[in-house]
Every structure is written in structure tokens, then in C-alpha cells.
C-alpha positions as CSV (number, residue, x, y, z in Angstrom):
1,M,-6.5,15.9,11.6
2,P,-4.2,12.9,11.2
3,A,-6.2,10.8,13.7
4,V,-9.2,11.0,11.3
5,T,-7.3,9.3,8.4
6,P,-7.1,5.8,10.0
7,L,-10.8,6.0,10.9
8,I,-11.8,6.9,7.4
9,F,-9.6,4.2,5.9
10,G,-11.1,1.6,8.2
11,V,-14.7,2.6,7.4
12,V,-13.9,2.6,3.6
13,Y,-12.4,-0.9,3.7
14,L,-15.1,-2.2,5.9
15,G,-17.5,-1.0,3.2
16,L,-15.5,-2.7,0.5
17,F,-15.7,-5.9,2.5
18,M,-19.4,-5.6,3.0
19,G,-20.2,-4.3,-0.5
20,G,-21.6,-1.1,1.0
21,L,-22.5,0.5,4.3
22,P,-25.6,-0.6,6.4
23,G,-28.6,1.6,6.0
24,L,-27.2,3.5,3.0
25,R,-27.6,2.9,-0.7
26,L,-23.9,2.9,-1.4
27,D,-21.9,0.3,-3.4
28,R,-18.1,-0.1,-3.2
29,T,-17.5,2.8,-5.5
30,G,-19.8,5.1,-3.5
31,V,-18.1,4.1,-0.3
32,A,-14.6,4.8,-1.7
33,L,-15.7,8.2,-3.2
34,L,-17.3,9.2,0.1
35,G,-14.1,8.3,1.9
36,A,-12.0,10.4,-0.4
37,I,-14.4,13.4,0.0
38,A,-14.2,12.9,3.8
39,L,-10.4,13.1,3.8
40,L,-10.6,16.4,1.8
41,A,-13.4,17.9,3.9
42,S,-11.7,17.1,7.2
43,G,-8.5,18.7,6.2
44,S,-6.6,15.4,6.4
45,M,-5.4,15.8,2.9
46,S,-5.1,18.8,0.6
47,L,-6.7,18.9,-2.8
48,A,-3.2,19.2,-4.4
49,A,-2.0,16.1,-2.5
50,A,-5.1,14.2,-3.5
51,V,-4.5,15.1,-7.2
52,G,-0.9,14.1,-6.8
53,A,-1.9,10.7,-5.4
54,V,-3.8,9.7,-8.5
55,H,-1.7,7.5,-10.8
56,V,-2.6,9.0,-14.2
57,P,-0.8,6.4,-16.4
58,T,-2.8,3.6,-14.9
59,L,-6.1,5.4,-15.4
60,S,-5.1,6.4,-19.0
61,L,-4.3,2.8,-19.9
62,L,-7.5,1.5,-18.3
63,F,-9.7,4.1,-20.0
64,A,-8.1,3.5,-23.4
65,F,-8.6,-0.2,-23.3
66,M,-12.3,0.3,-22.3
67,I,-12.6,2.3,-25.6
68,V,-11.0,-0.5,-27.5
69,S,-13.2,-3.1,-25.9
70,A,-16.3,-0.9,-26.6
71,Q,-15.4,-0.9,-30.3
72,L,-15.4,-4.7,-30.4
73,R,-18.6,-5.0,-28.3
74,L,-20.5,-2.5,-30.4
75,G,-19.2,-4.2,-33.5
76,G,-20.7,-7.5,-32.3
77,F,-17.3,-9.2,-32.2
78,Y,-17.6,-11.0,-28.8
79,V,-21.0,-12.3,-29.5
80,R,-20.0,-13.5,-33.0
81,V,-17.1,-15.4,-31.6
82,A,-19.4,-17.2,-29.0
83,D,-21.9,-17.9,-31.8
84,V,-19.3,-19.5,-34.0
85,V,-17.7,-21.6,-31.3
86,G,-21.0,-22.7,-29.8
87,A,-22.4,-23.8,-33.2
88,L,-19.5,-26.2,-33.9
89,P,-20.7,-29.8,-34.2
90,L,-18.6,-31.2,-31.4
91,R,-19.1,-33.0,-28.1
92,A,-19.8,-31.0,-25.0
93,P,-16.4,-31.3,-23.3
94,I,-14.7,-30.1,-26.6
95,V,-17.1,-27.2,-26.9
96,L,-16.3,-26.3,-23.3
97,A,-12.6,-26.5,-24.0
98,L,-12.9,-24.2,-27.0
99,M,-15.1,-21.8,-25.2
100,M,-12.7,-21.6,-22.3
101,S,-9.7,-21.1,-24.6
102,T,-11.5,-18.4,-26.5
103,A,-12.6,-16.6,-23.4
104,A,-9.1,-16.8,-21.9
105,L,-7.5,-15.5,-25.1
106,L,-9.9,-12.5,-25.4
107,S,-9.5,-11.7,-21.6
108,A,-5.7,-11.6,-22.0
109,V,-6.1,-8.5,-24.2
110,F,-9.5,-7.1,-23.3
111,S,-11.4,-6.9,-20.0
112,N,-12.4,-10.3,-18.6
113,D,-15.6,-8.7,-17.3
114,V,-16.7,-7.4,-20.7
115,V,-15.9,-10.8,-22.3
116,C,-18.1,-12.6,-19.7
117,L,-20.9,-9.9,-20.1
118,A,-21.0,-10.4,-23.9
119,M,-20.5,-14.2,-24.0
120,A,-22.5,-15.5,-21.1
121,P,-26.1,-14.9,-22.5
122,V,-25.0,-16.4,-25.9
123,L,-23.6,-19.4,-24.0
124,V,-26.9,-20.0,-22.2
125,D,-28.8,-20.0,-25.4
126,I,-26.3,-22.4,-27.0
127,C,-26.7,-24.8,-24.1
128,R,-30.5,-24.7,-24.5
129,V,-30.3,-25.5,-28.2
130,R,-27.9,-28.4,-27.4
131,S,-30.0,-29.6,-24.4
132,L,-27.0,-29.0,-22.1
133,H,-26.7,-27.9,-18.5
134,S,-25.4,-24.3,-18.6
135,T,-23.8,-24.3,-15.2
136,P,-20.5,-26.0,-16.1
137,F,-20.2,-23.8,-19.2
138,L,-20.9,-20.6,-17.3
139,I,-18.5,-21.5,-14.4
140,G,-15.9,-22.5,-17.0
141,L,-16.4,-19.2,-18.8
142,A,-15.7,-17.2,-15.6
143,C,-12.8,-19.3,-14.6
144,A,-11.2,-19.1,-18.0
145,A,-11.7,-15.3,-18.2
146,N,-10.1,-14.8,-14.8
147,I,-7.2,-17.1,-15.6
148,G,-6.7,-15.7,-19.1
149,S,-6.7,-12.1,-17.8
150,A,-3.7,-12.9,-15.7
151,A,-1.6,-13.6,-18.8
152,T,-0.7,-10.0,-19.6
153,L,-0.3,-6.6,-17.9
154,I,-3.4,-5.3,-19.8
155,G,-5.7,-8.3,-19.0
156,N,-7.4,-6.7,-16.0
157,P,-7.4,-3.5,-13.9
158,Q,-5.1,-4.8,-11.1
159,N,-2.5,-6.0,-13.6
160,M,-2.5,-2.6,-15.3
161,L,-2.0,-1.0,-11.9
162,I,0.9,-3.3,-11.0
163,G,2.6,-3.0,-14.4
164,Q,2.4,0.8,-14.5
165,T,3.3,1.4,-10.8
166,L,6.3,-1.0,-10.8
167,A,7.3,-0.3,-14.4
168,L,7.3,-4.0,-15.3
169,S,8.5,-5.2,-18.6
170,F,5.5,-6.2,-20.7
171,G,7.4,-9.0,-22.6
172,T,9.1,-10.4,-19.5
173,Y,5.8,-10.6,-17.6
174,L,4.2,-12.3,-20.6
175,R,6.9,-14.9,-20.6
176,Q,6.7,-15.5,-16.9
177,A,2.9,-15.7,-16.8
178,A,2.4,-17.9,-19.9
179,G,3.3,-21.2,-18.3
180,P,1.2,-20.8,-15.1
181,V,-1.8,-19.5,-17.1
182,L,-1.8,-22.2,-19.8
183,L,-1.4,-25.0,-17.2
184,S,-4.0,-23.5,-14.9
185,L,-6.4,-23.2,-17.8
186,L,-5.9,-26.9,-18.6
187,L,-6.4,-27.9,-15.0
188,S,-9.6,-25.9,-14.7
189,W,-11.0,-27.7,-17.7
190,L,-10.1,-31.1,-16.1
191,V,-11.7,-30.1,-12.8
192,L,-14.9,-29.4,-14.7
193,L,-14.7,-32.7,-16.6
194,L,-14.3,-34.6,-13.3
195,A,-17.0,-32.7,-11.5
196,Y,-19.7,-33.2,-14.2
197,R,-18.5,-36.4,-16.0
198,Q,-21.5,-37.7,-17.9
199,R,-24.0,-35.1,-16.5
200,W,-23.8,-32.7,-19.5
201,H,-27.2,-33.2,-21.1
202,I,-30.7,-32.5,-20.1
203,A,-32.8,-35.2,-21.7
204,E,-36.2,-33.7,-21.1
205,R,-35.4,-30.3,-22.6
206,P,-37.0,-29.8,-26.0
207,A,-34.9,-28.7,-29.0
208,I,-35.3,-25.1,-30.1
209,A,-34.0,-23.3,-33.2
210,Y,-30.8,-21.3,-32.8
211,H,-30.4,-17.8,-34.2
212,A,-27.4,-15.5,-34.2
213,H,-27.6,-12.9,-31.4
214,H,-26.2,-9.7,-32.8
215,V,-25.7,-7.9,-36.1
216,F,-22.0,-8.4,-36.8
217,S,-19.9,-5.6,-38.4
218,R,-16.8,-7.1,-39.9
219,W,-15.2,-3.7,-40.5
220,Q,-15.8,-2.4,-37.0
221,S,-14.4,-5.6,-35.5
222,V,-11.3,-5.6,-37.8
223,K,-10.7,-2.0,-36.9
224,G,-10.8,-2.7,-33.2
225,L,-8.6,-5.8,-33.5
226,A,-6.1,-3.9,-35.6
227,V,-5.7,-1.2,-33.0
228,A,-5.4,-3.8,-30.2
229,G,-2.8,-5.7,-32.2
230,F,-0.7,-2.6,-32.9
231,L,-0.9,-1.7,-29.2
232,F,0.1,-5.2,-28.1
233,A,3.0,-5.2,-30.5
234,G,4.0,-1.7,-29.4
235,F,4.0,-2.8,-25.8
236,L,6.4,-5.7,-26.6
237,A,8.7,-3.8,-28.9
238,S,8.8,-0.2,-27.5
239,D,9.6,1.6,-24.2
240,W,7.1,4.4,-25.0
241,P,4.6,5.1,-22.2
242,H,1.9,2.5,-22.5
243,G,-0.8,4.9,-21.3
244,L,0.0,7.4,-24.1
245,M,0.1,4.7,-26.7
246,A,-3.2,3.3,-25.6
247,L,-4.8,6.7,-25.6
248,A,-3.6,7.3,-29.2
249,G,-5.2,4.0,-30.2
250,A,-8.5,4.9,-28.5
251,G,-8.4,8.3,-30.3
252,V,-8.2,6.5,-33.6
253,L,-11.2,4.4,-32.8
254,L,-13.2,7.5,-31.7
255,L,-12.7,8.9,-35.2
256,S,-15.6,6.9,-36.7
257,R,-18.3,7.6,-39.2
258,R,-20.6,4.9,-37.9
259,L,-20.1,4.5,-34.2
260,H,-21.1,7.6,-32.3
261,S,-18.7,8.8,-29.6
262,R,-21.6,8.9,-27.1
263,D,-22.2,5.2,-27.7
264,M,-18.5,4.4,-27.3
265,L,-18.1,6.5,-24.1
266,G,-21.3,4.9,-22.8
267,Q,-19.5,1.6,-22.7
268,V,-16.8,2.9,-20.4
269,D,-16.9,1.6,-16.8
270,W,-16.9,5.1,-15.2
271,L,-17.6,3.5,-11.8
272,L,-14.4,1.5,-11.9
273,L,-12.4,4.7,-12.8
274,V,-14.0,6.5,-9.9
275,L,-13.2,3.6,-7.6
276,F,-9.5,3.7,-8.7
277,T,-9.2,7.4,-8.3
278,S,-10.8,7.4,-4.8
279,L,-8.6,4.5,-3.6
280,F,-5.5,6.2,-4.8
281,V,-6.3,9.1,-2.5
282,I,-7.3,7.0,0.5
283,N,-4.3,4.7,0.3
284,R,-1.9,7.7,-0.1
285,A,-3.4,9.4,2.9
286,L,-2.8,6.3,5.1
287,Q,0.7,5.9,3.8
288,E,1.5,9.5,4.9
289,T,0.4,8.7,8.5
290,G,3.3,6.3,8.7
291,L,1.1,3.5,10.1
292,P,1.7,1.0,7.3
293,A,5.5,1.3,7.7
294,Q,5.2,0.8,11.5
295,A,3.1,-2.3,10.9
296,V,5.6,-3.7,8.6
297,A,8.5,-3.0,11.0
298,F,6.4,-4.7,13.8
299,L,6.0,-7.8,11.7
300,V,9.6,-8.0,10.6
301,A,10.8,-7.7,14.2
302,R,8.8,-10.8,15.0
303,G,10.1,-12.9,12.1
304,L,7.3,-12.4,9.6
305,D,8.4,-10.4,6.6
306,P,5.4,-9.3,4.6
307,H,7.7,-8.5,1.7
308,A,8.6,-12.2,1.3
309,A,7.0,-14.2,-1.5
310,G,4.9,-16.6,0.7
311,P,3.3,-14.1,3.1
312,L,2.7,-11.7,0.2
313,M,0.9,-14.4,-1.8
314,V,-1.3,-15.5,1.1
315,A,-2.2,-11.9,1.9
316,S,-3.0,-11.3,-1.8
317,V,-5.4,-14.3,-2.0
318,L,-7.1,-13.5,1.3
319,L,-7.6,-9.8,0.7
320,S,-8.6,-10.3,-2.9
321,N,-11.6,-12.4,-1.7
322,L,-12.4,-10.1,1.2
323,I,-12.3,-6.7,-0.3
324,S,-11.8,-7.4,-4.1
325,N,-8.6,-7.6,-6.0
326,V,-8.1,-3.9,-7.0
327,P,-8.2,-2.6,-3.4
328,A,-6.1,-5.6,-2.3
329,V,-3.4,-4.8,-4.8
330,M,-3.4,-1.1,-3.9
331,L,-2.8,-2.2,-0.3
332,L,0.0,-4.6,-1.1
333,L,1.8,-2.7,-3.8
334,P,4.0,-0.7,-1.3
335,L,5.3,-4.1,-0.1
336,T,6.1,-5.4,-3.6
337,E,9.4,-4.9,-5.3
338,G,10.8,-5.7,-8.8
339,Q,9.7,-7.8,-11.7
340,A,9.4,-11.1,-9.7
341,G,7.4,-9.5,-6.9
342,G,5.1,-7.8,-9.4
343,T,4.5,-11.0,-11.3
344,R,3.6,-12.9,-8.2
345,L,1.2,-10.2,-7.0
346,A,-0.5,-9.9,-10.4
347,L,-0.9,-13.7,-10.8
348,S,-2.0,-14.4,-7.2
349,S,-4.5,-11.6,-7.0
350,T,-6.1,-12.6,-10.3
351,L,-6.1,-16.4,-9.9
352,A,-7.6,-15.9,-6.4
353,G,-10.7,-14.5,-8.1
354,N,-11.9,-18.0,-8.9
355,L,-12.0,-19.1,-5.2
356,I,-15.5,-18.0,-4.3
357,L,-18.5,-16.6,-6.1
358,M,-17.8,-13.1,-4.8
359,G,-14.1,-13.3,-5.7
360,S,-14.4,-11.5,-9.0
361,I,-16.9,-9.4,-11.0
362,A,-16.7,-12.0,-13.8
363,N,-18.1,-14.6,-11.4
364,L,-21.0,-12.3,-10.5
365,I,-21.8,-11.5,-14.1
366,V,-22.2,-15.2,-15.1
367,A,-24.2,-15.9,-11.9
368,E,-26.5,-13.0,-12.7
369,V,-27.0,-14.2,-16.3
370,A,-27.7,-17.8,-15.0
371,A,-30.3,-16.5,-12.5
372,R,-32.0,-14.4,-15.2
373,H,-32.4,-17.5,-17.4
374,G,-33.8,-19.7,-14.5
375,E,-30.6,-21.7,-13.9
376,P,-29.1,-20.0,-10.8
377,I,-25.5,-20.8,-9.7
378,G,-25.2,-21.0,-5.9
379,W,-22.2,-20.6,-3.7
380,T,-21.9,-24.4,-3.3
381,A,-22.0,-25.1,-7.0
382,H,-19.4,-22.5,-7.7
383,A,-17.2,-23.6,-4.7
384,R,-17.1,-27.2,-6.0
385,I,-15.2,-25.9,-9.0
386,G,-13.7,-22.6,-7.8
387,I,-11.8,-24.0,-4.8
388,P,-9.9,-26.8,-6.6
389,V,-9.3,-24.5,-9.6
390,T,-7.8,-21.8,-7.4
391,L,-5.7,-24.1,-5.3
392,S,-4.3,-25.9,-8.3
393,S,-3.6,-22.6,-10.1
394,L,-1.8,-21.2,-7.1
395,A,0.3,-24.4,-6.8
396,V,1.2,-24.1,-10.5
397,M,2.2,-20.5,-10.0
398,M,4.4,-21.3,-7.1
399,F,6.1,-24.1,-9.1
400,F,6.8,-21.9,-12.1
401,L,8.0,-18.9,-10.0
402,A,10.0,-20.7,-7.4
């Protein structure tokens, strides 16, 4: 039933835009999974074709780094880093700079969402101890995590997908992304400084004692960092399949006498893996109808080539904020070619996450933490920072990749 495929695709992406479907308790993952099931049940796609549509190397890489990140989270590494940086006897703008740099560095290797999830509560408590407004620090944390995750092909799920699908060079991408990421990070810090100026402190807030947040295991942290370091070096120096290398590293970490495999696997974001799998199936089904190719030919005939750098970047930014960056990248990957195109798509789809509060999961995580601690971050407060940060970051990207 080929006519059913575009309908299912449209309903799924409408659900991704809305965050669910009206009247049903479905989130984005549920909507995508239901769409994939509908394709199979309607006969629009065979089970063998659906299995063939799933890009296993991307899922392997994503799963493996979730295990590596779980090792560090259970070992208390992320929280310990936030504790140490936050306790330094420095002025607020310098603490913000160090916190943003740390979050960016960690997000370049591990998941930006996990970094925010672990560091945000610690950051709120640090701000309370120092009688500081937490809003600029939390927004800075999210912006830095998003920007930092763009630095490598393992920094976030969409970059993993782009790198694996287009077979991008890990080292070449790192060299191309380093300049835009570092300058964007500096500009985001400057935007926060200009926005808050002397409004860092809350004079009426009483001082409270500060205590460390988590039992820190030096051995478990060193073990996780060692595996991550070996993988990073291997990606730079070797042409071996990244997914297999990462799975081997994850296997080493699962061989533990202290951390139970149930606890490690419990840290895996299974919902994200299901979302990826479902969208692979849905997008392949639409490709097989020939409609995307016809749409591209229609645009090219009218002088608008969606393969060109400018239109592709604009589409990436808009779609990333409308339907989230992973579905956006899956839609745009068939239009992307080569190392240069892959680098542009990876940077633009990730940097676009800072634009609005709904632009990335990292933003939503820090907003939820802020609301839970009685200092909510609204759309307006985020937009004051997010819009100039995103526009300046995209301008920097265009300059470096021109």
C-alpha cells in the first residue's frame, strides 16, 4: 500500500513536531515506534526491509558510548568535576567560564545530555552557597554542552549518525570543527557576560554550608576515562570500524567486580535507541516511494538546490528546532555529500540546539532542574541568550567553512 507510507510519515513527523499526538499518552519515541509498526502492519514495508533499513554501526556506537558514560556517572566523575570547579575561590564570571569549558570538553566525548543531567543539580547548589543567580550558569551549561558536543563525531547522537553514514574522517572532522566550536564557546560566554553584567549575586540569600554531592570512586572514574581515551586515540589513528571498537570498550567496562551490569545497562537511554531504530525504518520507507527524489528535482528545476551549503544549513537549523535534531538529520542526510557537507550538517544541526528552549534535550534538562529548585527558566530568559548565541555560532561556522 504505497499510498499509506506518506500518510504514516506525515503523522509521525507531526507527532515529532508536537511532542506527541493529541489525546494519546505518546512521546516522540512512542510516535515513531507506532509509525514503524504501522508500516509493517499495513504491508508498506516488509520485516526484512525494515531490518535492512536500520544502520547497525550507528546504533552500536551510540550504545557503546552510553555504557562508557554510565561508567563515569556511576563512579561519580561528572559530579566530582562540578564540585571541584564550583568550589574554586574565583569571581562569578571566571567560574562560569571554567564551568562552560569543562561541560564543553566533557560533551565532546560523552553525551551532552548526561553531562547536563549530572552537573546541573550540583551547579544550582553551588550558586546557592555563593549567593549567585543560577539562571546564567544553567543556561551557560546547556549552551556549552551543545556547542562542545559539536566538536567531535561522538559528541552527540546526530554526529554519530552523520559520521557513520557518510564515513567521515574522525580526525579531519575534529580539525574542521575545532575553530568554530572554540570561538562559539567564547562568544556564548561573552553573550552571558553582557546579558547579566553585574547581576550575578543575590544579596538577600543567606549563606549555607556546602557539601559534596556524591561518593567519588577514583578507580571507576579512571577506568572509564582510560577506555574513552583509548577509543578516542583509536578513532584518530585507525580505520577499524568505530562501532566495533566502541563495543569492545563497553565490554571491558562491563567486566566489573563492583558495578553490576544491571546498573550499567539501566543508565542506557533505551528510548533514544528505539527512536533511532524507528526513524531508520520510517525514512527508508519514504525514500522507497520516490517522493523525496521528486521533491528535490522539483526544487532544482526552479533554481533552489537543497544540496547547496546555504539551503542545507537553513533547513538544518529550522528542522532541528521544529522536530528535533536527530529526525532533522535523518531527513537531510540523503541530500548531504562528502566530508564538507557532513561537517556543515553536523555543526549546524547541533549549534541550532541553542536557539530556543525546546531546541535540545540539554536545554530541557537544565530547565527542569531549575524549576525543581524554585528558579524556573522561561522561554524569554532562554531566548535572550539562545538567539544571539546561535546566530553568532552559525556565523562563525559559515566563516570557517566558507
